[in-house]
C-alpha positions, 0 to 999 in steps of 0.5 A: 500500500502505498499512501501521501501525507500532507502535514504542514506540523514536522511533529504531526506528520512523523506521527502520521508517517509512523501509524501508517507503519505500524499498518505495514505501510512502506511506500510514504509519499510527504510534503509539508507544503500544499503547491509541491503536494498539488504538483505531486497529485497532477503528475499522479493523474497524469500518469507520472507516478504512482497511484496513491493507496490514500492520502492523509489531509491535514487541513490547515496546511501553514497559510495553506488550505488543505481543501486545494488538495482536496478538491484536487482529489473530489474532482479527479477520484472518479477514475484514481480511486484514492481513499482520503482520510483527513487529519485535522485538529479543525472544529467540528463543522470541517467533519461535515464538509468533508462529508460533503467530499465522500471522504472515506475517513475523517480523525480528529488529532484529538482521537489520537493516532490509535483513530488514524490506524484505525482509519487507514486499516479500515480502508486496508483490512489486510494489513497489520494489526 
């Protein structure tokens, strides 16, 4: 399984990557800034990079909005089949907005790493426990 992570906080990026590794995921592409993540995802959609199985997305990426990547994913998801896990500390109204985008999971950072691993496990039930 391959995962892309967009997270601007280095500590949270490490937590997300470790949660993925704990699930047996070894192919991880991590980004701390929106612009390079958008370029990378565009290259995925153009067939220039392998398609990730999932994206772990923080909605608050510095002064940028993770919603930009969410919109790009949603617009191309019919052909890409990439799963989306939103992992954010933003208030609960963002969960409702993300449901409109049909994300696979919305995990509040306050729910902890276990909740993030559970969301990854639901995408890949054969993953490590």
